[in-house]
N, C-alpha and C positions, 0 to 999 in steps of 0.2 A: 580479559578475561582470559583464565587457565583455561589448559587443552584439556578434553576429555574425553577420555578413553571411552569404545565403546559403550555410548550410547545409542538410544532409538532415533529417529531421523525427527516423529513428531517432538521429542524432546529434546531434541536441539533446536526446533524450529519456537519454543515459548520460550527459551534459554535467549534466544535470538530478539527477541519480542520485548524481553526484558533488558538484557541490556542496551536495547534503542530507546526505551524508557516508555514504551506503550502501555497504557491505562486499561483500555478500553478496546475490545474485540464487536467490533460490531457484525452478526453477523444472521444466518437463517441457514442454519444446517440442512444435511441429510447422511445417509447412510454411507458417502462414502468420507464423511466429515469425523465418524464417531473414531476416528483416530486420535483425533487432535480434542475432542471433548473426554475421553478417555484419561487422558494426558492434565486437562486443564485440573485436576482433583491436585496434584500437586502443585498449584502456583495458584492458590487463594489472594492474591496480590491484582489477579484481572478481572475486571467486571467486564461478563458479555454481555452484549447490549442485541436483545435478540425482537425481533420485527418477523412482520405475519406477509411482507413482499418484498423481495431484491429492492424495488425501488428505494420505498422505506429505507432501506439497511444503505443504501449506497446515497440518500439524500439526507442522513443522520449522519454517515462518516463525513460527508462534502462540509454542510456545516461546522460540525466540531472542530476540524483544520481550518477552516476560514477562522475562525473563533478564538483558536489557540495558537496558528502558524505553527504547529509539526504535523505530519505526514502519518492520518490515519489509517487504522488498518481493517480488514474489510475479511469473513472470510463466506463465501456462499458455496452453493450444490453444483458440483459438478457442471454440465453445459446449460441443463436446465436453469441454473441458478443465475448462472452469469450471463445467460443471453434475456432473462430479465433487467439483469441492473444494468444492460451495455448501452441505453436512453440516458441516464443520469451518470453514466461513466463519460459520455460522448461531452454534456456539460459541465461534467470536472476539467477535462481536457480545454474545452474550450475556456474557460474560465482561470487556469493554472493550479487548480487544485492539488495539494500533495497525497498522495493516496496509495497504500497498497491492497491491490485485492490479490484476495486466492482463493482456488477452488480446488477440490479435491479431485481425481479419476481413481480410472480402474488400475490392476496392472498393468502394466508395459506389456503383456506378453498375449494380452488377449484382445489383438487389434480384429480376428473374425466375428469379436462380440461385438462388433461396434463399437467401439474405441475411440473418441473423438476426439479433434485434434482442433484443442481448447488455444493454442496459442494461435491458430488463425483467425479463432471467433474470435479475442482480444487484442488484435494490434492495429487493428484500423483508429482505435479506441482510446490508447494508449501510447506512453513514450518508449515502452520496452516491454516484452513477452515471452518468457518463456516457460518452459512445463522442466519438470525437474523426473528423474529417471532412479537418479542414489541418494542416501540418505546424505553421504556425503557433499554432495551437491547444496545440502541446505544454508551452512552458517554464512559460506562464501555470497550464494546469489541473493538472499535477503538481505546481507549487507548492502550487495549493490543496486537491490532494490529500494532497499529506503535511501540511499545514496542517490538514485534516478529520480525520485519521487520528491528530494526534496534539492535538486539545482535546479539554476532558474537556465529557462523557464521553468516552473516546477508544472506536477503533472500526473496523472494514473499511472501506475506500473499493475503490471499484471503477473501471479506466478502460481503458475498449474503444478501442484504437488502428486505425484502419482501416489497407488497404495506400497508401492516397493520403497518410495523414498522416505513415506511416513513408516510404515510399519520396520522397512530395514534396518543395521544398527553398524556402526561406524565409529574410527576414531574423528570425535571435532574438535576441530581449533575454534573456539567464539571468540571471535573479531567484530565488532560493532561498527558501525561507518562513521566517519569521520563529520567534523562539524562543518555544514555548508554555512559562507558566509554570503550576504547577500550583494546585490551592485552597491558600489561608496559614494558618500552621500554628496549632490549636489557642490561645485564649488563656490568659496563661501560671494565670492560678486554677485555673482547667478541669483543666490537666494536673498541678496539684496535688493536686487534691481525686481526681482518678482514681487520681493513685497510694496515695494515702490509704485508697481504699477499696482498691485492692488489694493493699495490704500489709496490711490488718487482716483480711481473709479467711484462712479457712485453708484456702480447694479454691474460688482462683479461678480463673473458665472465662473467656472470651474470642472471642468468635465473630464473624469476619470476610468478608466477603462480597465475591464479586467488585468491584463500585462501590462503592470506599471512598469515592474521592475525592466 
């Protein structure tokens, strides 16, 4: 994608989602996510799937990712929404479901007003967690977030978005993540032996785990 001079972080976020091929945003927003909702008016191609509890949001995103094999995108509300989604994020981590989870946060200068460390909350339940303070960080971090989520072993990634990152403006270089290719196929001889073993058995049973890859 071409370099886009002086755009807001919230627009850069949605431009990156478009570049990644995202169709659905699974979310339960609050006031902190208002910038993202405002920017959505200029992106009618996205379908926002709203739920009434964060567990349901993560559950739908998990099912979508499993069914399509593509990383899903989730937007939760600050620390309260993130906390409600952690249980299902743990399940996604265990099962290797690719997912990019975000929530917005206060201005980075509001430390005395009780700004929560969202990365510390999400870190035990994700492959990678990070919070952004500047708008120009959004394209590269979102690129890595999708890359991390889709890289084997797959799993959820968390990106915190401060008000500064969403509302600020900067020159943006919008480049999507590169394709991820899974583990190669088994050796042809091994496939033949497996087929022969299954065909010769009268009561064959295959036990398959979540992280077969």
